MIDO-173397 format. One line per field, with one value per residue (C-alpha): residue number from 1; residue in one letter; chain; x, y, z. Coordinates in Angstrom, 3 decimals. Layout:
! MIDO-173397
num: c(NUM / ...)
residuo: c(a / ...)
cadena: c(A / ...)
px: c(X / ...)
py: c(Y / ...)
pz: c(Z / ...)
! end
This chain:
! MIDO-173397
num: c(1 / 2 / 3 / 4 / 5 / 6 / 7 / 8 / 9 / 10 / 11 / 12 / 13 / 14 / 15 / 16 / 17 / 18 / 19 / 20 / 21 / 22 / 23 / 24 / 25 / 26 / 27 / 28 / 29 / 30 / 31 / 32 / 33 / 34 / 35 / 36 / 37 / 38 / 39 / 40 / 41 / 42 / 43 / 44 / 45 / 46 / 47 / 48 / 49 / 50 / 51 / 52 / 53 / 54 / 55 / 56 / 57 / 58 / 59 / 60 / 61 / 62 / 63 / 64 / 65 / 66 / 67 / 68 / 69 / 70 / 71 / 72 / 73 / 74 / 75 / 76 / 77 / 78 / 79 / 80 / 81 / 82 / 83 / 84 / 85 / 86 / 87 / 88 / 89 / 90 / 91 / 92 / 93 / 94 / 95 / 96 / 97 / 98 / 99 / 100 / 101 / 102 / 103 / 104 / 105 / 106 / 107 / 108 / 109 / 110 / 111 / 112 / 113 / 114 / 115 / 116 / 117 / 118 / 119 / 120 / 121 / 122 / 123 / 124)
residuo: c(m / p / a / g / s / t / w / v / d / r / d / a / g / p / v / v / r / p / y / a / l / t / g / g / r / t / q / p / v / a / g / a / i / l / d / l / i / a / v / v / v / a / a / a / r / v / d / g / e / q / l / r / l / s / p / e / h / h / r / i / l / g / l / c / r / a / p / a / t / v / a / d / v / a / s / a / i / s / l / p / v / g / v / v / r / v / l / m / a / d / l / i / p / q / g / a / i / r / v / m / t / e / r / q / a / a / a / q / p / s / a / g / q / l / t / e / v / l / n / a / l / r / s / l)
cadena: c(A / A / A / A / A / A / A / A / A / A / A / A / A / A / A / A / A / A / A / A / A / A / A / A / A / A / A / A / A / A / A / A / A / A / A / A / A / A / A / A / A / A / A / A / A / A / A / A / A / A / A / A / A / A / A / A / A / A / A / A / A / A / A / A / A / A / A / A / A / A / A / A / A / A / A / A / A / A / A / A / A / A / A / A / A / A / A / A / A / A / A / A / A / A / A / A / A / A / A / A / A / A / A / A / A / A / A / A / A / A / A / A / A / A / A / A / A / A / A / A / A / A / A / A)
px: c(12.196 / 10.688 / 11.547 / 8.861 / 7.511 / 7.167 / 7.458 / 3.713 / 0.870 / -2.476 / -4.296 / -1.712 / 0.091 / 4.461 / 5.750 / 8.495 / 10.340 / 10.210 / 14.047 / 13.852 / 11.862 / 14.303 / 17.249 / 18.140 / 18.137 / 16.718 / 17.940 / 17.457 / 20.130 / 19.560 / 19.436 / 15.470 / 13.898 / 10.449 / 8.020 / 4.816 / 2.982 / 5.005 / 2.393 / 3.735 / 1.892 / 2.685 / 3.865 / 1.930 / 3.380 / 4.839 / 5.800 / 6.098 / 7.601 / 9.881 / 11.394 / 11.328 / 9.869 / 8.821 / 5.442 / 5.335 / 6.559 / 3.693 / 1.071 / 2.566 / 2.142 / -1.025 / -2.055 / 0.017 / -2.073 / -4.186 / -1.816 / -1.525 / 0.397 / 3.293 / 1.718 / -1.340 / 0.719 / 1.866 / -1.500 / -3.033 / -0.092 / 0.182 / 3.804 / 5.924 / 6.486 / 10.006 / 10.207 / 7.376 / 10.232 / 12.982 / 10.599 / 8.890 / 12.453 / 13.762 / 10.740 / 11.987 / 15.055 / 13.325 / 10.739 / 8.467 / 6.696 / 7.423 / 7.009 / 4.209 / 5.026 / 3.098 / 2.098 / 0.888 / -0.586 / -3.044 / -3.400 / -7.366 / -9.767 / -12.767 / -16.241 / -17.250 / -14.388 / -15.866 / -19.298 / -18.110 / -16.729 / -19.811 / -21.774 / -19.611 / -19.355 / -23.132 / -23.627 / -21.853)
py: c(-18.668 / -21.440 / -21.096 / -19.561 / -17.966 / -14.184 / -11.180 / -10.585 / -10.527 / -11.596 / -9.141 / -6.516 / -6.264 / -5.945 / -7.429 / -4.974 / -5.894 / -3.679 / -3.179 / -1.635 / 1.154 / 2.355 / 1.059 / -1.172 / 1.243 / -0.146 / 3.251 / 6.566 / 8.615 / 11.835 / 9.321 / 10.345 / 7.220 / 7.854 / 5.906 / 4.720 / 6.804 / 9.949 / 12.129 / 13.628 / 16.096 / 17.301 / 20.930 / 23.518 / 23.831 / 20.583 / 21.152 / 16.620 / 17.528 / 19.960 / 17.545 / 14.742 / 12.328 / 8.609 / 7.334 / 5.928 / 9.717 / 11.183 / 8.588 / 9.507 / 13.467 / 13.004 / 10.647 / 13.400 / 16.178 / 16.369 / 14.655 / 10.529 / 8.754 / 6.591 / 3.246 / 5.046 / 5.674 / 2.227 / 0.863 / 2.484 / 2.169 / -1.479 / -1.294 / -2.494 / 0.091 / -0.213 / 0.848 / 3.657 / 5.215 / 5.313 / 6.820 / 9.509 / 10.005 / 11.283 / 14.130 / 15.359 / 17.156 / 18.395 / 20.515 / 18.255 / 16.619 / 17.715 / 15.609 / 17.247 / 17.158 / 15.720 / 19.023 / 20.278 / 16.537 / 16.261 / 20.502 / 20.388 / 17.406 / 18.073 / 18.497 / 15.206 / 13.721 / 15.925 / 14.700 / 11.014 / 11.171 / 12.825 / 10.397 / 7.757 / 9.270 / 9.618 / 5.885 / 5.016)
pz: c(-10.985 / -13.307 / -16.895 / -18.316 / -15.601 / -15.664 / -13.212 / -13.242 / -11.254 / -13.081 / -10.380 / -9.491 / -12.667 / -12.764 / -9.554 / -7.673 / -4.900 / -2.233 / -1.774 / -5.367 / -4.220 / -1.727 / -4.056 / -1.561 / 1.412 / 4.824 / 6.775 / 5.785 / 4.478 / 6.535 / 9.723 / 10.603 / 11.551 / 12.051 / 14.186 / 13.720 / 15.470 / 14.013 / 11.829 / 9.019 / 6.774 / 2.908 / 2.781 / 1.438 / -1.739 / -2.966 / -7.043 / -6.945 / -11.051 / -9.777 / -7.264 / -9.436 / -7.199 / -8.173 / -7.965 / -4.504 / -3.453 / -5.138 / -3.706 / -0.062 / -0.598 / -1.906 / 1.558 / 3.847 / 2.454 / 5.541 / 9.136 / 8.845 / 10.614 / 9.026 / 9.767 / 8.170 / 5.236 / 4.864 / 4.960 / 2.160 / -0.177 / 0.953 / 1.353 / 3.967 / 6.656 / 6.454 / 2.799 / 3.454 / 6.677 / 3.810 / 1.125 / 3.588 / 5.230 / 1.306 / 1.429 / 4.763 / 3.600 / 0.443 / 2.570 / 1.349 / 3.845 / 7.592 / 10.812 / 13.731 / 16.925 / 19.601 / 20.248 / 16.984 / 15.891 / 19.142 / 19.524 / 19.645 / 19.757 / 16.800 / 17.786 / 16.475 / 19.025 / 22.171 / 21.349 / 20.868 / 24.660 / 25.826 / 25.117 / 26.107 / 29.214 / 29.326 / 28.757 / 31.396)
! end
């Protein structure tokens, strides 16, 4: 790093390396490997303050109030998928989020989805 340069990006603020967010971990401690399309949802009653979560964990919990995929969460918070996987896996043993089974994730399509399919079929 050249002399006099700082770790601040004018638009983004302080720059933090992704590995710093996970404590240098590249794999989840609990061994839970999450697929990109794994659907996760926040637990109904989670007290983030009591769990002493990082700001990134809080952002993930906020995005997971409604079911979301790992890829969607990573995209929304602009972090690498590997980092998001590790952070999400930290939340699973604490009961803050749960991974939905395929059956739960695809339980019932919404009325809007069914209408779109019906309209698409009619246009054929």
